[in-house]
N, C-alpha and C positions, 0 to 999 in steps of 0.2 A: 526541722528548723535549720536554717543556715548557720554555719559557724561564725564566730567573731574573728575579724582580722586583727592584726597587731595594733590597729588604731581604735579598736573597740566597736567598729561598725560592722554590721552583718555583711558577710561575704556576698559578692555579686559577680555575675559572669561579665565577660567583656562587653556584652550588649546591655548591661544594666539590669538584667533579670536575675533573680535568685536562681541557683541551679535547679531547685525542685520545681519552680514555676516555668523555667525554660523547657524542661522535659514535658510538662503539661501543655505548653504552647505548641510544641512540635507535634504531640499526639493529636491535639485539637485541629491543627492545620492539615495534618494528613487525613483525618476523618472527613473534614470538609471537602478536601480535594477528591477523595474517593467517592463520596456521595455525589459530588458534582459530575465526576467522570461517569458514574453509573447511571445518572439521571439522563433521560433522553425522551424520545417520543414514547408515549404509552403504547404497549403492545396489546392488541385485542386477544382475548382468550382464544387459544387454539391456533394463533398466528405464529409464524416463525419470528424469532427475535431480530431479524435482519431489517435493514432499512425498507421503507415502503417503496422499493424499486421493483418493477416487474421484470421478469426474465427477458422479455423482448426489449425493454428499455436498456437493461444492462448490456445485452448483446449489441444493440445499436451504438451505445456509448463507447464501448471498447473498440468497435470497428471504426468509429469516427476518429477517436484519438490516434489510433495506429495509422490510419489513412492520412490524417492531417500531418502527422509527424513525417511520414514518407514524402508528402508534398513539399515540406519545408526543406528536406535534404535533397530532393529531386533525384532523378535517375530512373533506371529501369527496374522498378520493384515488382515482385511477384508474390502471390500468397503462397506461403509454405505450408500453413496449417490453419484450419478454422474458418470461421469461428466454430470452436468445438466446446461442448459442455464440460464443465468441471464442477467439483464440490467446493463449497466454501471452506476456508481453513477451519479446522476443528471438527468438521463433519466427516463421518464415515459412510454416510448415505443409508444408514440403517433405518432411519425414520423413527427410532426409539425416542421416548420422552427425554432421555438424557442427551440426545444428539441435537445440536442446534439446527441442523438441516440447512437448506438453501443451496443455491447454485451460483456459479460464475461462468463466464465465457472467456475462452483463451483464443487469441488471434495472433498469428506470426507472419511477418512479411520479410523478404530477403532480397538483396541486390548485390552486385559487385561493389567492392570498396574503392577507395582512392589511396594514394600514397601518403597523404597528410589529412587525417580526418578531424583535426582539432577544431577547425571552424564549424564543421558539421556538429560536433559534440556541443559546442557553445550554443548553436541555434536550437538544438533539441532541448538542452537544459533550460534555456530561457523560455521556450514555448511551454514546457511542462510546468515550470514554476508559475507562469501566468494562469495555468489551469488549476492551481492549488496543489500541485503534486510536489512533495518534498523530494529533492534529488540528492544523489551522492555519486561522485565520480569514482572510477576504479581503473586499475591497469593490472595486466598480468606481468609476470617476470620475463626475463630473457632479453636478448638483443633486439628483437622485433616484437615488442609487447602488443597485446590486444588492448584497446582502450574502450571505455564504456561509461555510460551513465545509467544509474538505476533510479527508480522512483516509486514512491508509495503515497497513498492518500488521494484526496480529491476524487476524481471520477473513476479511479482504478484501485484494485487491491495492490497490484504491482505492475511495473513496466520496466523494460530494459532495452537500451540501445547499445549494441555491440559493434565495434569497428575492429574486425579481425583481419590480420594480414593474410591468413589462409582462406577464411570463409567469407570475406566481404562484410557487408553491413547486414544486421538483422534487428528487427523491432519485435519484441515478444511482450504482449500485454495480456493481463488478466483483469476482467471487469470487477467492479465492486460486487459484493455479495447481494443477491437478489432473492426474493421469495420465489419458491418453486420446488417441486418434487423432482429430484434427479431421475428417478426411475420412469416417471410419466413423461418427462421431457425427452429423455434419451430414446424412448420408443416412438415418440411422435415427431421428433425432429429429423428431417432427412440429412444424410451425411453430405457435407459440402464437397464439391469437386474443385480441386485446385486448378 
């Protein structure tokens, strides 16, 4: 029970709720948000808990996002790596019941940079945001810092655009998690040739 104030009225918080009810309201709100966050598409028995995205679709999606980003910035881009198979975050590839499994595709392109990449950073950031990717700018230290923008969500697990004074530009993208067995796909997928 709430204590009485000097005016004989039960004590209330700044929001008009009694302290013991405020705590209950917070707990209830957290429970609802956790249940909502955990709710999603039902997963069939025996299926991976990842989105219903095929490995081929995930591979095509990250290739498209990286290629389209390169087109926006323009220049002489070349494939540095990929698309190559990876594991979803949290998976060790064991296939155990405790392992969520699933695969991602990683794709990296690179090109020479420019003296002032700020306009290119703005273009990339704007394009990714239109795709539903949450972006964040960053910079290294020093007199001639590397600049970049990273992103998460939307059609990717992660993506990074780096403008380095030493190494030029690079785009490094990892697809959304997809259903697939890493071992089977690794042995059946030919290695890409850059």
